[in-house]
Kinemage of the C-alpha trace (Angstrom):
@kinemage 1
@onewidth
@group {chain A} dominant
@subgroup {mainchain}
@vectorlist {calphas} color= white
{ca met a 1} P 180.714 83.544 69.461
{ca ala a 2} L 180.300 85.194 72.938
{ca arg a 3} L 177.507 82.822 73.924
{ca ile a 4} L 179.076 80.046 72.308
{ca ala a 5} L 182.409 81.468 74.658
{ca val a 6} L 180.523 81.770 78.072
{ca arg a 7} L 179.334 78.187 77.709
{ca ser a 8} L 182.847 76.430 77.180
{ca asp a 9} L 184.146 78.600 80.162
{ca arg a 10} L 185.424 75.675 82.515
{ca arg a 11} L 184.694 78.498 85.534
{ca leu a 12} L 180.995 78.254 84.740
{ca trp a 13} L 181.240 74.522 84.984
{ca leu a 14} L 183.194 74.599 88.348
{ca met a 15} L 180.431 77.458 89.276
{ca val a 16} L 177.813 74.823 89.218
{ca gly a 17} L 179.929 72.236 90.973
{ca phe a 18} L 180.064 74.859 93.716
{ca gly a 19} L 176.453 76.042 93.938
{ca phe a 20} L 176.078 71.634 93.826
{ca ala a 21} L 177.765 71.498 97.062
{ca ala a 22} L 176.526 74.728 98.621
{ca gly a 23} L 172.630 73.499 98.099
{ca leu a 24} L 173.584 69.990 99.051
{ca pro a 25} L 173.378 70.817 103.319
{ca leu a 26} L 170.294 73.758 103.135
{ca ala a 27} L 167.746 70.641 103.535
{ca leu a 28} L 169.266 69.069 106.417
{ca ser a 29} L 168.953 71.662 108.655
{ca gly a 30} L 165.871 72.653 107.047
{ca phe a 31} L 162.710 70.701 105.422
{ca thr a 32} L 164.594 67.731 105.112
{ca leu a 33} L 165.615 67.584 108.902
{ca arg a 34} L 161.731 68.436 109.598
{ca gln a 35} L 160.714 65.461 107.666
{ca trp a 36} L 162.743 63.156 109.850
{ca leu a 37} L 162.228 64.795 112.788
{ca thr a 38} L 157.948 64.611 112.287
{ca glu a 39} L 157.779 60.843 111.512
{ca arg a 40} L 160.349 60.480 114.996
{ca gln a 41} L 157.073 61.530 116.875
{ca ile a 42} L 158.828 65.198 117.791
{ca ala a 43} L 156.268 67.629 119.713
{ca leu a 44} L 155.714 70.555 116.972
{ca gly a 45} L 156.991 73.146 119.523
{ca ala a 46} L 160.367 71.501 119.446
{ca ile a 47} L 159.992 70.953 115.277
{ca gly a 48} L 159.344 74.678 115.071
{ca leu a 49} L 162.359 75.472 117.229
{ca thr a 50} L 165.175 73.910 114.854
{ca ala a 51} L 164.609 76.978 112.388
{ca asn a 52} L 166.417 78.884 114.882
{ca ile a 53} L 169.386 76.335 113.679
{ca gly a 54} L 169.233 78.226 110.390
{ca leu a 55} L 170.846 81.169 112.173
{ca ala a 56} L 174.223 80.493 110.899
{ca tyr a 57} L 172.395 81.641 107.358
{ca thr a 58} L 172.030 85.084 108.784
{ca leu a 59} L 174.856 85.807 110.933
{ca lys a 60} L 177.565 84.438 108.742
{ca phe a 61} L 178.799 88.110 107.890
{ca leu a 62} L 179.838 87.994 111.938
{ca trp a 63} L 182.770 85.361 110.892
{ca ala a 64} L 183.307 86.528 106.834
{ca pro a 65} L 185.998 88.635 107.912
{ca leu a 66} L 188.374 85.519 109.615
{ca leu a 67} L 188.199 83.843 106.041
{ca asp a 68} L 189.379 86.813 104.896
{ca gln a 69} L 192.059 87.806 107.813
{ca val a 70} L 193.663 84.677 108.690
{ca arg a 71} L 195.214 81.767 106.764
{ca pro a 72} L 193.546 78.445 106.026
{ca pro a 73} L 195.319 76.110 108.669
{ca phe a 74} L 197.037 72.538 108.343
{ca gly a 75} L 198.947 73.797 105.893
{ca leu a 76} L 196.149 74.034 103.683
{ca his a 77} L 197.733 77.589 102.656
{ca arg a 78} L 199.661 76.460 99.797
{ca phe a 79} L 196.648 75.966 97.660
{ca gly a 80} L 195.796 79.856 98.103
{ca arg a 81} L 193.594 81.587 100.690
{ca arg a 82} L 190.020 80.518 98.958
{ca arg a 83} L 190.759 76.954 97.970
{ca gly a 84} L 193.042 76.109 101.299
{ca trp a 85} L 189.612 77.333 103.089
{ca leu a 86} L 187.285 75.442 101.002
{ca leu a 87} L 189.793 71.892 101.506
{ca thr a 88} L 189.472 73.127 105.741
{ca ile a 89} L 185.873 73.019 105.438
{ca gln a 90} L 184.298 70.620 103.161
{ca pro a 91} L 185.765 67.611 104.836
{ca val a 92} L 184.715 68.478 108.636
{ca leu a 93} L 181.311 69.479 106.552
{ca ala a 94} L 180.601 65.985 104.927
{ca gly a 95} L 182.147 64.394 108.208
{ca met a 96} L 179.141 65.938 110.020
{ca val a 97} L 176.237 65.267 107.918
{ca ala a 98} L 177.833 61.352 108.731
{ca val a 99} L 177.180 62.136 112.288
{ca leu a 100} L 174.040 63.547 111.579
{ca ala a 101} L 173.243 60.675 109.765
{ca leu a 102} L 173.860 58.421 112.973
{ca ser a 103} L 172.224 60.642 115.599
{ca gly a 104} L 168.579 59.279 114.737
{ca gly a 105} L 168.971 56.366 117.458
{ca gly a 106} L 170.133 58.694 120.437
{ca pro a 107} L 168.493 62.012 122.373
{ca leu a 108} L 166.610 65.055 119.870
{ca trp a 109} L 169.780 66.988 121.271
{ca gly a 110} L 172.352 65.060 119.353
{ca thr a 111} L 170.821 65.331 115.962
{ca val a 112} L 170.108 69.301 117.113
{ca ala a 113} L 173.573 69.905 117.936
{ca ala a 114} L 174.428 67.774 114.405
{ca ala a 115} L 172.062 69.907 112.315
{ca ala a 116} L 173.930 73.063 114.176
{ca met a 117} L 176.985 72.537 113.046
{ca val a 118} L 175.999 71.276 109.517
{ca ala a 119} L 174.427 74.722 109.640
{ca phe a 120} L 177.360 76.790 110.673
{ca leu a 121} L 179.944 75.063 108.220
{ca ser a 122} L 177.469 74.926 105.098
{ca ala a 123} L 177.369 79.056 105.975
{ca ser a 124} L 181.279 79.015 105.961
{ca gln a 125} L 181.532 77.455 102.613
{ca asp a 126} L 179.290 79.898 101.200
{ca ile a 127} L 181.277 82.455 102.579
{ca ala a 128} L 184.919 81.244 100.297
{ca ile a 129} L 182.356 79.970 97.620
{ca asp a 130} L 180.893 83.821 97.123
{ca ala a 131} L 185.123 85.161 97.704
{ca trp a 132} L 185.739 82.715 95.145
{ca arg a 133} L 182.950 84.157 92.493
{ca ile a 134} L 183.824 87.565 93.130
{ca glu a 135} L 187.859 87.544 92.633
{ca thr a 136} L 187.114 85.068 89.643
{ca phe a 137} L 184.817 86.327 87.039
{ca pro a 138} L 185.461 89.162 85.874
{ca gln a 139} L 182.224 91.765 86.360
{ca arg a 140} L 180.707 91.036 82.651
{ca leu a 141} L 180.514 87.464 83.465
{ca gln a 142} L 179.069 87.667 86.919
{ca gly a 143} L 175.173 87.136 86.097
{ca ala a 144} L 176.017 84.173 83.896
{ca ala a 145} L 178.503 82.364 87.229
{ca met a 146} L 175.473 83.610 89.346
{ca ala a 147} L 173.514 81.747 86.922
{ca gly a 148} L 174.939 78.485 87.236
{ca tyr a 149} L 175.538 78.524 90.626
{ca val a 150} L 171.323 78.946 90.858
{ca trp a 151} L 170.866 76.167 89.089
{ca gly a 152} L 173.493 73.645 90.606
{ca tyr a 153} L 171.687 75.031 94.149
{ca arg a 154} L 168.950 74.174 93.333
{ca val a 155} L 168.952 70.932 91.767
{ca ala a 156} L 171.496 70.104 95.054
{ca met a 157} L 168.251 71.348 97.002
{ca leu a 158} L 166.101 68.812 94.911
{ca val a 159} L 168.540 66.087 95.669
{ca ser a 160} L 168.494 66.642 99.848
{ca gly a 161} L 165.384 67.397 99.819
{ca ala a 162} L 163.076 65.326 97.869
{ca gly a 163} L 165.345 62.439 96.628
{ca ala a 164} L 166.588 62.070 100.409
{ca ile a 165} L 163.447 61.859 101.230
{ca ala a 166} L 162.422 59.500 98.516
{ca ala a 167} L 165.246 57.650 99.350
{ca ala a 168} L 164.845 56.803 102.961
{ca ser a 169} L 162.018 54.508 101.975
{ca trp a 170} L 164.558 51.814 101.083
{ca leu a 171} L 167.304 53.409 102.805
{ca gly a 172} L 166.151 54.252 106.008
{ca trp a 173} L 166.728 58.152 107.188
{ca asn a 174} L 170.855 56.826 108.290
{ca gly a 175} L 171.096 55.841 105.079
{ca ser a 176} L 169.742 58.342 103.036
{ca phe a 177} L 172.156 61.191 104.819
{ca leu a 178} L 174.777 59.179 104.375
{ca val a 179} L 174.584 59.278 100.766
{ca ile a 180} L 174.203 63.418 101.159
{ca ala a 181} L 177.212 63.083 103.117
{ca gly a 182} L 179.314 60.800 100.516
{ca leu a 183} L 178.261 64.072 97.596
{ca leu a 184} L 179.655 66.308 99.686
{ca ala a 185} L 182.749 64.845 100.171
{ca leu a 186} L 182.633 64.941 96.052
{ca gly a 187} L 182.707 68.761 96.584
{ca thr a 188} L 186.768 68.625 97.428
{ca gly a 189} L 187.068 67.719 93.617
{ca val a 190} L 185.563 70.274 92.794
{ca thr a 191} L 187.674 72.863 94.532
{ca leu a 192} L 190.944 70.798 93.725
{ca ala a 193} L 189.888 71.483 89.754
{ca ala a 194} L 189.220 75.257 90.742
{ca ala a 195} L 192.360 77.582 90.126
{ca glu a 196} L 192.790 79.857 93.068
{ca pro a 197} L 191.845 83.559 92.097
{ca ala a 198} L 195.015 86.183 91.354
{ca ser a 199} L 194.171 88.265 93.560
{ca thr a 200} L 193.884 86.702 96.919
{ca ala a 201} L 196.803 87.678 98.722
{ca pro a 202} L 195.489 88.709 102.507
{ca pro a 203} L 195.183 92.288 102.510
{ca pro a 204} L 197.479 94.594 104.953
{ca val a 205} L 197.146 93.894 108.453
{ca ala a 206} L 199.118 96.900 109.764
{ca ala a 207} L 195.900 99.007 110.400
{ca gly a 208} L 195.059 96.571 113.222
{ca leu a 209} L 192.094 94.337 113.115
{ca ala a 210} L 190.013 96.725 115.167
{ca ala a 211} L 190.245 99.434 111.783
{ca arg a 212} L 189.751 96.624 109.380
{ca ala a 213} L 186.525 95.535 111.143
{ca arg a 214} L 185.077 99.650 111.024
{ca ala a 215} L 185.980 99.243 107.618
{ca ala a 216} L 184.490 96.013 106.745
{ca val a 217} L 181.140 96.684 108.767
{ca leu a 218} L 180.940 100.008 110.990
{ca glu a 219} L 181.241 102.278 107.355
{ca pro a 220} L 178.880 100.049 105.485
{ca leu a 221} L 175.830 100.707 107.656
{ca arg a 222} L 176.705 104.316 108.770
{ca glu a 223} L 176.829 105.112 104.610
{ca phe a 224} L 173.374 103.272 104.641
{ca trp a 225} L 171.844 104.627 107.526
{ca arg a 226} L 172.715 108.507 106.319
{ca arg a 227} L 170.160 107.699 103.613
{ca ala a 228} L 166.648 109.359 103.119
{ca gly a 229} L 163.920 106.322 104.871
{ca ala a 230} L 166.837 104.382 105.785
{ca gly a 231} L 165.169 103.020 108.660
{ca ala a 232} L 161.947 102.117 107.081
{ca ile a 233} L 163.666 100.275 104.151
{ca leu a 234} L 165.335 98.527 106.738
{ca ala a 235} L 161.338 97.580 108.552
{ca tyr a 236} L 160.751 96.717 105.248
{ca val a 237} L 163.515 94.162 104.272
{ca ala a 238} L 163.126 92.405 108.048
{ca leu a 239} L 159.762 92.026 107.118
{ca phe a 240} L 159.466 91.132 103.669
{ca asn a 241} L 159.658 87.703 104.583
{ca leu a 242} L 157.670 87.504 108.077
{ca gly a 243} L 154.517 85.476 106.815
{ca glu a 244} L 156.807 83.172 104.759
{ca ala a 245} L 158.518 82.434 107.392
{ca met a 246} L 155.684 81.568 109.761
{ca ala a 247} L 154.071 79.380 106.952
{ca gly a 248} L 156.802 77.352 105.876
{ca val a 249} L 159.103 76.453 109.104
{ca met a 250} L 156.088 74.117 109.684
{ca leu a 251} L 155.087 72.609 106.639
{ca ala a 252} L 156.711 68.820 106.984
{ca pro a 253} L 154.186 68.567 109.845
{ca phe a 254} L 151.541 70.203 108.090
{ca tyr a 255} L 151.520 67.849 105.566
{ca arg a 256} L 152.255 64.789 107.875
{ca ser a 257} L 149.402 65.296 109.680
{ca leu a 258} L 146.878 65.883 106.631
{ca gly a 259} L 148.103 62.272 105.638
{ca phe a 260} L 150.576 62.600 103.019
{ca asp a 261} L 153.385 59.702 103.326
{ca arg a 262} L 156.886 60.880 102.245
{ca ala a 263} L 156.628 59.468 98.931
{ca ala a 264} L 154.146 61.711 97.908
{ca val a 265} L 155.910 64.623 99.712
{ca ala a 266} L 159.195 63.600 97.816
{ca ala a 267} L 156.844 63.837 94.437
{ca ala a 268} L 155.230 66.930 95.223
{ca thr a 269} L 158.474 69.133 96.251
{ca gly a 270} L 160.635 67.734 93.641
{ca val a 271} L 160.535 68.149 89.899
{ca pro a 272} L 157.484 69.597 89.780
{ca ala a 273} L 158.465 72.574 92.245
{ca leu a 274} L 161.823 72.806 91.172
{ca ala a 275} L 160.324 73.466 87.693
{ca cys a 276} L 157.681 75.904 88.925
{ca thr a 277} L 160.601 77.818 90.839
{ca met a 278} L 162.856 78.295 88.234
{ca ala a 279} L 159.907 79.794 86.124
{ca gly a 280} L 158.932 82.035 88.509
{ca ile a 281} L 162.464 83.451 88.622
{ca ala a 282} L 162.760 84.354 84.898
{ca thr a 283} L 159.347 85.353 85.225
{ca gly a 284} L 159.944 87.918 87.934
{ca gly a 285} L 162.813 89.225 86.227
{ca trp a 286} L 160.748 89.532 82.856
{ca leu a 287} L 157.780 91.022 85.461
{ca val a 288} L 160.470 93.976 86.472
{ca ala a 289} L 162.119 94.761 82.856
{ca arg a 290} L 158.509 95.114 81.464
{ca ile a 291} L 156.505 97.276 84.169
{ca gly a 292} L 159.144 98.743 86.610
{ca leu a 293} L 160.792 97.713 89.861
{ca ala a 294} L 157.640 99.657 91.878
{ca arg a 295} L 154.690 97.986 90.409
{ca ala a 296} L 156.610 94.663 89.914
{ca leu a 297} L 157.272 94.788 94.145
{ca ile a 298} L 153.234 95.288 94.645
{ca ser a 299} L 152.150 92.465 92.108
{ca thr a 300} L 154.650 90.121 93.189
{ca gly a 301} L 154.230 91.120 96.474
{ca leu a 302} L 150.192 90.588 96.813
{ca ala a 303} L 150.374 87.233 94.822
{ca gln a 304} L 152.888 85.810 97.205
{ca met a 305} L 150.410 87.078 99.849
{ca gly a 306} L 147.569 85.935 98.142
{ca ala a 307} L 148.950 82.176 97.650
{ca met a 308} L 149.064 81.376 101.148
{ca ala a 309} L 145.355 80.939 101.079
{ca met a 310} L 146.149 77.552 98.933
{ca tyr a 311} L 147.338 76.518 102.460
{ca val a 312} L 143.985 76.658 104.246
{ca trp a 313} L 142.598 75.262 101.138
{ca leu a 314} L 145.187 72.308 101.667
{ca ala a 315} L 143.765 72.169 105.657
{ca his a 316} L 140.384 71.690 104.682
{ca ser a 317} L 140.903 69.341 101.522
{ca his a 318} L 141.543 66.094 103.477
{ca gly a 319} L 144.778 65.244 101.910
{ca asp a 320} L 143.627 65.404 98.202
{ca his a 321} L 146.663 64.692 96.302
{ca thr a 322} L 145.761 66.755 93.534
{ca val a 323} L 145.651 69.933 96.271
{ca leu a 324} L 148.750 68.750 97.798
{ca phe a 325} L 150.438 69.392 94.369
{ca ala a 326} L 148.718 72.500 93.490
{ca thr a 327} L 149.692 73.995 96.527
{ca val a 328} L 153.191 73.330 96.233
{ca met a 329} L 153.729 74.479 92.858
{ca thr a 330} L 151.708 77.564 93.160
{ca glu a 331} L 154.020 78.419 96.466
{ca ala a 332} L 157.040 77.429 94.647
{ca phe a 333} L 156.126 79.821 91.273
{ca val a 334} L 154.616 82.797 93.439
{ca gln a 335} L 157.959 82.548 96.055
{ca ala a 336} L 160.156 82.824 93.480
{ca leu a 337} L 158.247 85.692 91.382
{ca ala a 338} L 158.442 87.702 94.586
{ca thr a 339} L 161.901 87.002 95.232
{ca ala a 340} L 162.947 88.188 91.795
{ca ser a 341} L 161.763 91.566 92.125
{ca phe a 342} L 163.113 91.763 96.366
{ca val a 343} L 166.973 90.881 95.072
{ca thr a 344} L 166.165 93.201 92.601
{ca tyr a 345} L 164.869 96.047 94.801
{ca leu a 346} L 168.103 94.816 97.649
{ca ser a 347} L 171.080 94.894 94.473
{ca gly a 348} L 169.550 98.728 93.997
{ca leu a 349} L 169.904 99.724 97.278
{ca cys a 350} L 173.719 98.959 97.531
{ca ser a 351} L 176.589 101.435 97.367
{ca val a 352} L 179.510 100.766 94.576
{ca ala a 353} L 181.974 101.681 97.797
{ca phe a 354} L 180.360 98.553 99.909
{ca thr a 355} L 178.479 96.452 97.318
{ca ala a 356} L 179.549 92.946 98.695
{ca thr a 357} L 179.063 93.942 102.609
{ca gln a 358} L 175.896 95.936 102.275
{ca tyr a 359} L 174.747 92.813 100.532
{ca ala a 360} L 175.853 90.411 102.910
{ca leu a 361} L 174.196 92.486 105.746
{ca leu a 362} L 170.341 92.930 103.692
{ca thr a 363} L 170.405 89.468 102.660
{ca ser a 364} L 170.896 88.399 106.528
{ca leu a 365} L 168.639 90.544 108.021
{ca ala a 366} L 165.683 89.667 105.213
{ca ala a 367} L 166.344 86.106 106.577
{ca leu a 368} L 166.195 87.156 110.162
{ca ala a 369} L 162.339 86.662 110.455
{ca thr a 370} L 162.701 82.428 109.011
{ca his a 371} L 165.074 81.597 112.079
{ca thr a 372} L 163.728 83.787 115.109
{ca ile a 373} L 159.993 84.532 115.097
{ca gly a 374} L 159.198 81.484 112.680
{ca gly a 375} L 160.711 79.086 115.415
{ca phe a 376} L 157.640 79.545 117.329
{ca ser a 377} L 155.467 78.524 114.866
{ca gly a 378} L 155.108 75.333 116.429
{ca phe a 379} L 153.575 76.831 119.142
{ca val a 380} L 150.982 78.711 117.403
{ca val a 381} L 149.750 75.935 115.476
{ca glu a 382} L 149.331 73.680 118.817
{ca ala a 383} L 147.102 76.559 120.136
{ca val a 384} L 145.187 77.363 117.501
{ca gly a 385} L 145.046 74.770 114.910
{ca trp a 386} L 146.261 74.156 110.744
{ca pro a 387} L 143.920 76.266 109.137
{ca ala a 388} L 144.040 79.295 111.402
{ca phe a 389} L 147.609 79.077 111.532
{ca tyr a 390} L 147.928 79.843 107.801
{ca val a 391} L 145.023 82.613 107.566
{ca leu a 392} L 147.876 84.092 110.817
{ca ala a 393} L 150.244 83.550 108.190
{ca met a 394} L 148.504 85.600 105.651
{ca ala a 395} L 147.953 88.340 108.562
{ca cys a 396} L 151.952 88.603 108.881
{ca ala a 397} L 152.611 89.235 105.199
{ca val a 398} L 150.362 92.831 105.817
{ca pro a 399} L 152.835 94.468 107.640
{ca gly a 400} L 156.025 94.381 105.028
{ca met a 401} L 153.273 94.999 102.024
{ca ala a 402} L 152.211 98.270 104.051
{ca val a 403} L 155.751 99.452 104.648
{ca met a 404} L 156.331 98.922 101.353
{ca leu a 405} L 153.978 100.584 99.800
{ca his a 406} L 155.075 103.585 102.048
{ca ile a 407} L 158.566 103.510 101.104
{ca leu a 408} L 157.468 103.431 97.459
{ca arg a 409} L 155.709 106.316 97.404
{ca arg a 410} L 158.276 108.724 99.359
{ca phe a 411} L 161.834 106.970 98.860
{ca pro a 412} L 160.532 105.451 95.461
{ca pro a 413} L 164.079 103.261 93.811
{ca ala a 414} L 165.553 104.263 90.283
{ca glu a 415} L 164.318 102.350 87.715
{ca gly a 416} L 166.456 101.563 84.600
């Protein structure tokens, strides 16, 4: 009966819709954008630097307090604080994707500026959706809500990733991006169908903005820093994704250099990759429960590092489609496998008193490598070539593994 009640909970279906709205813009400032720029014959160095566009997702905690403290503009506060901000952001986000779609005939800086605005607005939408989820669902349903969000998010990434790339073959890039803009506009319907959480009255302002900033940001940081091994733990979190940051940013031009057309890329990164990602998430969760978090971190970390050898194989495959599918599917599975263990570890690091803030800061730190160091990957490729670049990406995963082993020996995570 409980399972039936969960499935019939209208709020969970709205969470799927919110996940879809949140996932659509991501590829438009990431892989799909880089595929488009690759076909425009943009230099590899410039394409690599587009990774910095995603810094908005890493730094969104900086302006998140504004969505808590400032009421929505244009009279939209009548819909409530969470829905009001979503109804402010979502139409502008859809419009900016339309601007991005029409920027192809202009200079590169126009496309990059539009993509940066898409990333900023998308990150802002994420803040409001996360707040709506946390304030709407009781603790016992938070897991189900997050699962619904992930499913909607992953389907949306398939649509704006492989789907948009495939659609560009018959609609052109402008038409493909305009379709995504239209789908994003439907996100306002999800917001209007949702109910404003009951406990979203703005916090009292008597303490002043400086005091609220200290309570929201400085206190969680101080609490974390007082722990034994805090420095090493933060170093591991920052280094965890370094190898993947180097490898992943340049995938679109890498596939293009091997002669794969957009249809082949869309086919490989579409449904097969999505299925492998979902399987990896499920297997990673089972592995943590089966062998414990510490051993799961070690085994999945080694698997993630080893899987990058597939890119070296692909570089020497002379455009073999079978190797392309094998590489994409293996990488999708292993990355999801490692992420399941890593997210479990991050969740255990959060103090009950500061769960939301500490988790946001830790996940922002984990994404930092992709949007900073990853931005220079194009220049590295130009200097050393594709096979050596992916060997170097594998080597970049070694420091994170070394710090992780040190932490597990000196400061092991609590199990169970």
